[in-house]
C-alpha positions in Angstrom: 0.0 0.0 0.0 1.2 3.4 -0.9 1.4 6.4 1.4 -1.3 8.0 -0.6 -3.7 5.1 -0.2 -3.0 5.0 3.6 -3.6 8.8 3.9 -6.8 8.4 1.9 -7.9 5.5 4.1 -7.1 7.5 7.3 -9.0 10.5 5.8 -12.1 8.4 5.0 -12.0 6.8 8.5 -11.7 10.3 10.1 -14.6 11.6 8.1 -16.7 8.6 9.0 -15.8 9.1 12.7 -16.4 12.8 12.5 -19.9 12.4 10.9 -20.7 9.5 13.3 -19.8 11.8 16.2 -22.0 14.6 15.0 -24.9 12.3 14.2 -24.7 10.9 17.8 -24.7 14.5 19.2 -27.6 15.5 16.9 -29.7 12.4 17.9 -29.0 13.1 21.6 -30.2 16.7 21.2 -33.3 15.6 19.3 -34.1 13.1 22.0 -33.7 15.6 24.7 -35.9 18.1 22.9 -38.6 15.6 22.3 -38.5 14.4 25.9 -38.9 18.0 27.0 -42.0 18.5 24.8 -43.5 15.2 26.0 -43.0 16.1 29.6 -44.9 19.4 29.1 -47.7 17.6 27.2 -48.0 15.2 30.2 -48.7 18.2 32.4 -51.3 19.4 30.0 -53.1 16.0 30.1 -53.5 16.1 33.9 -54.5 19.8 33.9 -57.2 19.1 31.4 -58.4 16.1 33.4 -58.5 18.3 36.5 -60.4 21.0 34.7 -63.0 18.5 33.5 -63.3 16.1 36.4 -63.2 18.3 39.6 -66.2 20.5 38.6 -68.2 17.3 37.9 -67.2 15.8 41.2 -68.1 19.0 43.0 -71.6 19.0 41.2 -72.2 15.4 42.4 -71.3 16.2 46.0 -73.3 19.4 45.9 -76.4 17.7 44.5 -76.3 14.9 47.1 -75.7 17.4 49.9 -78.7 19.4 48.7 -80.8 16.2 48.7 -79.5 15.2 52.2 -80.2 18.7 53.5 -83.7 18.6 52.1 -84.4 15.3 53.7 -83.1 16.4 57.1 -85.0 19.7 56.9 -88.2 17.8 56.2 -87.6 15.5 59.2 -87.0 18.6 61.4 -90.2 20.2 60.1 -92.2 17.0 60.7 -90.8 16.7 64.2 -91.8 20.3 65.0 -95.3 19.7 63.5 -95.6 16.6 65.7 -94.7 18.5 68.8 -97.0 21.4 67.9 -99.9 19.1 66.9 -103.1 19.8 69.0 -105.2 16.7 68.2 -104.5 13.0 68.2 -105.2 12.8 64.5 -102.6 15.5 63.7 -100.1 13.7 65.9 -100.8 10.3 64.1 -100.6 12.0 60.7 -97.3 13.7 61.6 -95.9 10.5 63.1 -96.8 8.5 60.0 -95.1 11.2 57.7 -92.1 11.2 60.0 -91.9 7.4 59.8 -92.1 7.5 56.0 -89.3 10.1 55.8 -87.2 8.0 58.1 -87.8 4.9 56.0 -86.8 6.9 53.0 -83.5 8.0 54.6 -82.8 4.4 55.8 -83.6 2.9 52.4 -81.3 5.3 50.7 -78.5 4.7 53.1 -79.0 0.9 53.0 -79.3 0.7 49.2 -76.5 3.2 48.6 -74.2 3.2 51.7 -71.6 5.2 49.9 -74.1 8.0 49.2 -73.3 9.9 52.4 -72.2 13.4 52.0 -69.3 13.0 54.4 -67.9 10.1 52.4 -68.5 12.1 49.2 -66.6 15.0 50.6 -63.8 12.7 51.6 -63.8 11.1 48.1 -63.7 14.5 46.5 -60.9 15.6 48.7 -59.0 12.3 48.0 -59.4 12.7 44.2 -58.4 16.3 44.1 -55.4 15.5 46.3 -54.4 12.7 43.9 -54.7 15.0 40.9 -52.6 17.7 42.6 -50.0 15.1 43.4 -49.9 13.9 39.8 -49.6 17.5 38.6 -46.7 18.1 41.0 -45.0 14.9 39.9 -45.4 15.8 36.2 -44.1 19.3 36.8 -41.0 17.9 38.6 -40.5 15.5 35.7 -40.8 18.4 33.2 -38.2 20.4 35.1 -35.9 17.4 35.1 -36.3 17.1 31.4 -35.7 20.8 30.8 -32.6 20.6 33.0 -31.2 17.6 31.0 -32.0 19.4 27.7 -30.3 22.6 28.8 -27.2 20.8 30.0 -27.2 18.8 26.8 -27.2 21.8 24.5 -24.6 23.7 26.7 -22.1 20.9 26.9 -19.0 20.9 24.7 -19.1 20.1 21.8 -22.9 19.8 21.7 -23.3 23.5 22.0 -21.8 24.0 18.5 -24.3 21.8 16.8 -27.2 23.0 19.1 -26.4 26.6 18.0 -26.2 25.6 14.3 -29.7 24.0 14.5 -31.2 26.7 16.6 -31.8 25.0 19.9 -32.2 27.5 22.7 -32.3 26.9 26.5 -35.8 26.3 27.9 -37.1 27.8 31.1 -38.1 25.6 34.0 -41.7 25.4 35.1 -42.1 28.1 37.6 -45.3 28.8 39.5 -46.3 32.4 39.6 -47.0 33.8 43.1 -50.7 34.3 42.3 -51.0 30.7 41.1 -49.6 29.5 44.4 -52.6 31.0 46.2 -55.2 28.3 46.7 -58.8 29.0 47.8 -59.8 25.4 47.9 -62.7 23.8 46.3 -65.8 26.0 46.1 -69.1 24.3 46.5 
């Protein structure tokens, strides 16, 4: 083999190594960017779920609470009517109505033991808490992804290729002070 052939072979090998090196850097940067976008979209999914689900849960709890309140108000009225009744017939009528209302409450609680406003509130609280935990986890994952991406495009020699293809540093998910204020669930 001549010196020219050896030099040509070494040149081809260096070119292949050089392109392979930049292809690996490029692929790493693309992966980091896509992971960053995916992490943000995951936050969007949970925020959308919260926006759709929590108001529906609140409506359900509110409706049952209204129903429960109406039933208890009716029982209180019937009790008062019974105590204020002047005749035996009025007392019997009120006692019968009171019994019917009690049976109604007992049948609802026996047939639907989970339909108690206290447990509904606890379930609502649990579900909201689970969603908030998921959102916090996804935000943390997003910030990790952004951090890896930013480090990836700032490392040497990655920053050369990142600058050439227009990759810029991303900002971490930061919660504004007004967003940190939480008034709780409004019924």
